[in-house]
C-alpha positions in Angstrom: 38.3 39.7 30.7 36.0 42.5 29.8 32.4 43.0 28.6 30.5 46.2 28.0 26.8 46.4 28.6 25.3 49.7 27.7 27.6 52.3 29.3 28.8 49.9 32.0 32.1 48.1 31.6 32.5 44.9 33.6 36.0 43.5 34.2 35.9 39.9 35.3 38.9 38.3 37.1 39.0 34.5 37.3 41.3 32.0 39.2 44.3 30.7 37.2 42.4 27.6 36.2 39.6 29.7 34.8 37.0 28.0 36.9 34.9 29.3 39.8 31.4 28.8 41.2 31.4 31.9 43.4 31.4 35.5 42.2 31.8 38.9 43.9 30.3 42.0 42.3 32.4 45.0 43.2 31.6 48.7 43.2 34.8 50.6 43.8 37.1 53.0 41.9 37.9 51.4 38.5 41.6 51.8 38.7 41.7 49.9 42.0 39.9 46.7 40.9 43.1 44.9 39.7 44.9 45.9 42.9 42.1 44.5 45.0 42.0 41.2 43.0 45.8 40.7 43.5 45.4 41.1 47.2 42.6 38.4 47.6 42.8 34.7 47.8 41.7 34.5 44.2 39.7 31.3 44.6 36.5 32.9 43.2 35.6 35.2 40.4 35.5 39.0 40.8 33.4 41.3 38.6 34.3 45.0 38.9 31.5 47.3 37.5 32.6 50.6 36.1 30.7 53.4 34.3 28.3 54.4 37.1 27.3 57.8 38.3 27.9 57.0 41.9 26.0 59.9 43.5 23.0 59.1 41.3 23.0 55.3 41.0 24.3 54.1 44.4 22.2 56.4 46.6 18.9 55.0 48.0 16.9 58.3 48.0 17.6 62.0 47.5 20.1 63.6 49.8 21.5 67.1 49.7 25.2 67.5 48.9 27.7 67.1 51.8 30.5 69.1 50.2 30.2 72.7 49.2 31.6 72.0 45.7 30.0 68.5 45.5 26.8 67.2 44.0 23.6 66.2 45.6 22.6 62.5 45.7 19.8 61.7 43.2 18.6 58.5 44.9 18.3 56.2 41.9 19.7 53.0 43.6 16.4 51.1 43.0 16.7 51.7 39.3 20.3 50.7 39.1 19.7 47.6 41.3 17.0 46.5 38.8 19.5 46.9 36.0 22.2 45.1 37.9 20.1 42.1 38.8 18.1 42.0 35.7 20.7 42.5 33.0 24.3 43.1 34.2 24.5 40.0 36.4 22.8 37.6 34.1 24.9 38.6 31.1 28.1 38.6 33.1 27.5 35.1 34.5 26.3 33.8 31.2 29.6 34.9 29.6 32.1 34.1 32.4 30.5 32.0 35.1 27.8 29.6 33.9 28.3 27.3 36.9 27.7 29.9 39.5 26.5 28.7 42.9 27.1 31.7 45.2 26.9 35.4 44.5 28.3 38.3 46.7 28.2 42.1 46.6 31.0 44.3 47.9 31.6 48.1 47.7 33.5 51.0 49.1 32.0 54.3 50.3 28.7 54.7 48.5 29.3 51.3 47.1 29.3 50.0 50.6 26.0 51.8 51.3 24.5 50.3 48.2 25.6 46.8 49.2 23.7 47.0 52.5 20.7 48.6 50.9 20.5 45.9 48.3 19.9 43.3 51.0 16.5 44.9 51.6 15.5 45.0 47.9 16.7 41.7 46.5 17.5 38.2 47.6 20.1 37.4 45.0 23.2 38.1 47.1 24.5 35.5 49.6 26.7 37.9 51.6 27.9 41.5 51.4 30.9 43.6 52.4 30.5 47.3 53.2 34.0 48.8 53.4 34.1 52.4 54.7 30.4 52.4 53.7 28.6 55.7 53.6 26.2 54.5 56.3 26.0 58.1 57.7 23.5 58.7 54.9 20.5 60.6 56.2 17.7 58.3 57.2 19.5 55.1 56.5 19.8 53.8 60.1 16.1 54.4 60.5 15.4 52.6 57.3 17.4 49.6 58.5 15.7 49.5 61.9 12.2 49.7 60.3 12.6 47.2 57.5 13.5 43.5 57.1 16.0 42.1 54.6 14.7 40.2 51.6 16.4 37.1 53.1 19.1 36.6 55.7 22.5 36.7 54.1 25.2 34.2 55.1 27.2 37.0 56.7 27.8 40.8 56.5 31.1 42.5 56.8 31.6 46.1 57.9 34.8 48.1 58.2 35.9 51.7 58.9 39.1 53.5 59.3 39.7 54.4 62.9 40.1 58.1 62.0 37.1 58.4 59.6 34.6 59.7 62.2 37.2 62.1 63.6 38.3 63.6 60.2 34.8 63.8 58.6 32.6 66.8 58.6 29.0 67.5 59.2 26.6 64.5 59.0 29.5 62.2 57.9 30.9 62.4 61.5 28.1 60.0 62.4 29.6 57.2 60.4 30.9 55.1 63.2 27.8 55.5 65.3 25.6 54.6 62.3 27.7 51.7 61.3 27.7 50.2 64.8 23.9 50.6 65.0 23.4 48.9 61.6 25.8 46.0 62.4 24.0 45.4 65.7 20.6 45.2 63.9 22.0 42.5 61.6 23.6 40.7 64.6 20.3 40.8 66.5 18.7 39.1 63.5 21.0 36.1 63.9 23.2 37.1 60.9 27.0 36.6 61.4 28.7 40.0 61.3 31.9 41.8 62.0 32.9 45.5 62.3 36.6 45.8 61.6 38.4 49.0 62.5 41.4 49.6 60.2 44.0 52.2 60.7 43.6 55.6 58.9 40.9 57.6 57.3 38.4 57.1 54.5 41.0 57.2 51.7 43.8 55.2 53.3 44.8 51.8 51.8 41.5 51.3 50.0 42.6 48.2 48.0 43.9 46.5 51.1 40.8 47.2 53.1 38.5 46.0 50.2 40.5 42.8 49.8 40.2 42.0 53.6 36.4 42.5 53.4 36.0 40.3 50.4 38.2 37.5 51.8 36.1 37.6 55.0 32.7 37.1 53.3 34.3 34.5 51.0 35.7 32.5 53.9 33.8 29.4 55.1 34.1 30.3 58.8 31.1 31.9 60.3 32.7 34.5 62.5 30.2 36.3 64.6 30.3 39.5 66.6 30.5 39.0 70.4 
């Protein structure tokens, strides 16, 4: 099922019986949403949001480009989050999930960065999954250390490919160190977390890794880092 709100297209996947009281909002490549859904337990609803300018709308503040032929990051995540929580989510749930009890946020790459950042700006998400999240982002580890989440989520999932830090260039080589530091901050705050290391680099088996992260935050077990 689809709905279009402004320039955003939201594809909603529901269990076979058409009923769910939990929903995951997902920021990932549009052509991967159905693959991800097919790999999950499918006992919840999944809303995949497409139509974003990732570098602009999922970045928390301005950051210079990291690729010679790439674009800089405009840092408009606050504006997009206001739109997401104020319009996209309410209209999606009114149309597809009026009995919603739990709400989650998941994302890949910049979507994973945005998922973690959102915890500091809003209390509407019960848990988040940051899969190969761009947590190398300049100033983000300091931001996490210096700020407090809007409310403690039920759990937070992190994952990286075991070759990401090795194959990355420049500031992105810090991704493993930064991800560990951020996960440890949540853990110290009493929030159940995990940092899962998958095989491969940033672009390997994206749907499989996203599905694993989503299933972990949706599980009823409270697995905690040791």
